[in-house]
C-alpha positions, 0 to 999 in steps of 0.5 A: 499499499502507497499513501501519499501525504499532502500538506495543503498549499500556502495559505492567506498572507495575513496568516503567514507564520501565524498558529491557525491550527484548527480554530482559524479556518483560513483559505489559500493564497494565489500561490496556494492555490497554484501549488494545489494545481501543482499537485494534481499535475504532478500526480496525473499519471499516478494511480489513486484509488481514494481520497481523504481529507481533512475539512478545513477550507485550505485543505479543500481548496488544495484538493479540488484540482486533483478531485476534479481530474480523476472525478473523484470525491474525497472522503472527509474526516474530521479526525484529520483536522489541524492540532488545535493550538489553544492559547497559541491561536492567532499568535505569530511564530515570533510572538509565542516567546514574548507571550509565553516564554517559550520557542515557537520552534520547540512546538512539537515537544511542547505539544508532546508534553502537553505544554500549550494552555487549553491546547490539544493534548498528545493523546487526544491528537495522536488517539484521533490520526490513529483512528483515521489511519487505521481506517484508511489502511484497513479499507485499502490494502494494495492500494494507492491513497491520497490523504490531504491534510495539515503539516502537524497531522502529516508529522503525527501519521508518520510518527504513527507508522515509525512508531517514534515520538512525535517531537522526533518529527522536528528533524523533517520539514513539511512544506506547503504544497508538499507530497511525501509518500509512504509505502506499507510492506507488511511482508518485510521486517521493516514494514514502513518505508518512506519513499518521498519526503516534503517534495514540492512540485514546481508551479 
């Protein structure tokens, strides 16, 4: 089974470097819309058996070109919504240090330790993402699926598949409009292989 993990495109300029998470349902910038089209173009010759997606606007706008191209309707999964950043919501990265006394660049480790006031707990996050992932895997043995979602959720999925703590995903960058691909090979000792990571199709 191959799972394509696609992060939504660039968001509206006023939300650049702002923690929006699940509480701000922002749309895409003009570049973000182009990135959605670039994802569809890059995958045009790739077999896709099913589409899954977060319900958030920025994700729905990103997947629209591929869905139209394939005549497929994405199954919307609320469990794929972005992380709830609690009191950080609406703050810029550079404001987090000033307002909360921590570095925003440590966000994955802070989430792992339930360190965001009124934010989503690590158990809640990983439980809902795991439920979505298992449902998708069980429904599509030996098939190829695309999951359109968010940077935080892609990191959570990879962490679950590799059985490592979420904070270890700080070693990987997941850019706007990027494609990562994980292959599941249950017959092998190392049953999960990352075949593609953070590739941005040219716009």
